[in-house]
N, C-alpha and C positions, 0 to 999 in steps of 0.2 A: 773797274768799268770793265764788264765782259762783252766781247764783241762776238759778233755774228754774220759769216760771209756764204755767200752760195755762190761765189769765183765769178762774179760780174764787178766790177770796179762800180757800177751805178750804185750797188745795191751796200753799200759798207754800214750796214745796218749794227748798231750799238748800242748797247742798255748802260746807265749811268742811275745808284741808288744814293739820294739826297738823303738825308736826317732833315725834320723840319719839325715845326714844334709840335702838329700836329700826329709826327710818327715819321716812318721812311714810305718816301714817296719813289716812283721808279718813271726815268727818263729814256725816250725810246727813240736815236737819234736815224735820222733817214737824212745822211748831207746832200747837200747839191756841189759836185765839182769847184763849181767858182759862185759862189751864193752871197748874195748881196742884202739878203732879208733872213731871216728864222720866224718862222712860224711856229707859232705853240700854241697845239687843243688840248684841252683837256675833254675828258668823258663826262657821259649824264649819269643821273643818281641809278638809273637800272642796267647800264650796263659801262662796257669796257672802249678800250683802246681800239678794238676789232673793229667796232661801230663802219658800217660798208661808207659813210663818208671821209671817217680818219681816216681808213685805211688805203678809200681811193686818193685820197690827198697827198700820204706817205707816197704814193706811187708814181703820182705825177707831175706834181710841183718843185722835186728837186731838178728837174732838167726844165724848170723854168728858173733857174738860179733864186730859189727859198729850201732853206734846208729847213725839214720839218723834225719837230721834236713831238711826241706823243705822250701824254703827261696822263701818269694812272696817279691819283689822289691816296693819300696812307691808310683811309679806308677800304680800298679797294686791293692794294699791294697784302694788308694784313687778312684777307680773305671775305670780309663782313660784308655780309649781304645789302645792307641799307646805309645809304648813306647818311653822312652826318647832319648837323645843321650848318646852315650856311655860313655861319662867322668861322665856324671849322674849315669849311672849303677854302675860304677866304685865306686862313692863316696856312693851308698845305701850300695853295698856291702862289704865297708871298715867299717861302720857304725855298720853292725849288726857285725864283728867278733870278736869284745870282746865277745859280746854273746855266740857264736860258740866255742870260747875257754875256756870259762867259766869251762865246766866240769872237764879241766885238763888234755885233752887227743889230741893226734895229731889231727891236723882237714886235711882232704881231702875236697880240695878246688873244687866244680863242678858244673855242669849244663849241660841243653841243649841247642842247638845253641845261641843264644845270652848269654845265661847262660855260655857257654861254653866259648865265648870270656872273658868275664868277667873274672871268674874266671885263664885266662891264664894269663891276661896282667895283675892282681895283686897278683899273688898268688909269688912271689920272695920277695915283698914287705911286705908284711902280716906274710909272714913265714909258709906259708902254707904246709904239709907233701909231697902231693903228686896233683896231679891235675885228674880229671876225667870231659873227655869233651865228651859229649853223641851230638850226631849228628852236629859237630862240622861244623859249615857254611864256606866252607873253600873258597868259593868266590858265590856272586849272581847269581841266574839261568841262565844258559845262556851266564854269561860275568868270564870265566874265568879267565882273565889280570886281572880282580881286585883280586887277590889274597889274602887272609890274613891269609898264610902260615907264617908269622914273629909275629904272636900272638902264634901262635902253637907251634913252636921251641924256644921260647925265655920264655918257662914258669919258665924253672930253674931249675924244681922238676920233678921227676919219673912223668909219664904224660900214662895215657890213653885214647886213642880215639875209642870212640865206634859207626859203622859208617852204616848207610842200604844202600844196596846194588845196591840203585836206587835213591839214595838220590841226587834231584836235584843241592842242594850245595854244592856237590863236594862225587864223589865216590869214594871208596874205591884205587881204580885204580892211582888217580889224585892225592893223596898226596906224598907229597917228601919225600925222604929219611930224617931220624930226630934221635934223641934219645927219642922216643915213642913208645908205644906199637899200636898197631891196629887192633880192633874186626871185622870183619864183619856181619850183619846180612842180610842173603841173601835175595835178594827180596825186603828188606823194604826202605821206603820212610824216609822223613825226619822227620816224628812221628812214626817211625819203625813200620808204617801200609804195611801190605801186601795182595797183590791181590788173590782175592779168584782160582785163579787158581794154584797160588806159593806152588812149593813143600815142603813147611811147613805150618803149620795153625800157625794163630794168636797168639797161646797160646804158640807156640815152640818159635818163633820170640823172644817173649818177654823174654821166658827162656834162651837163649843166650843173651839178654843182662844180665838180673838177674845174670845167672852163671858166666859169664867173670867177671863183676865187682868182687863176691863176690874172684871168685879166683884169682884174680890180688890184693883186700884187705888184702887176707890174706899172700901173697908173699910179703907185703912191709913191710921193718923193725922196 
């Protein structure tokens, strides 16, 4: 394990590599001083853990007693530009799970976009405490008939969806009724970016995400 420290106790960021059947994965840990939960978040198929929502959660959640673990899938660690099939993504996630549970705390399985799908598909079998689905890709853009609602509805654990109001992969109004919570980020697209003409700023949009997750995590038993 390698360590990075900027001199402040609150930013004891560490990285850990984990060998999985899909290749070498990497976890970047952002520990809370007195953690009661671990929030593990995976990235999407078109980006990495530097995504604005994942970075913001890593910065904000530790102060709320939640250790954040940002997980890089093996394909990303290997420098590949295209994500593999969903089955391989699930294999990579299963492979890092023992490291995520090593602190001995309940683990919220989460991710953005493709990472949210992975979290939903594997939650029950891995014993996840809950699921956080950021920008869940309900369907491919312009293809609402290709619904992935079954993955979301089948998570089997308490689930929070945080969705941009203008997400082409599924706007909040398109989501089916089910046993999950949904928070809308007004005006936001799939990456939670908001246009300059929006009535909220980019900082406010990101704050909607972090506030929603912090509040929801605090409500979990």
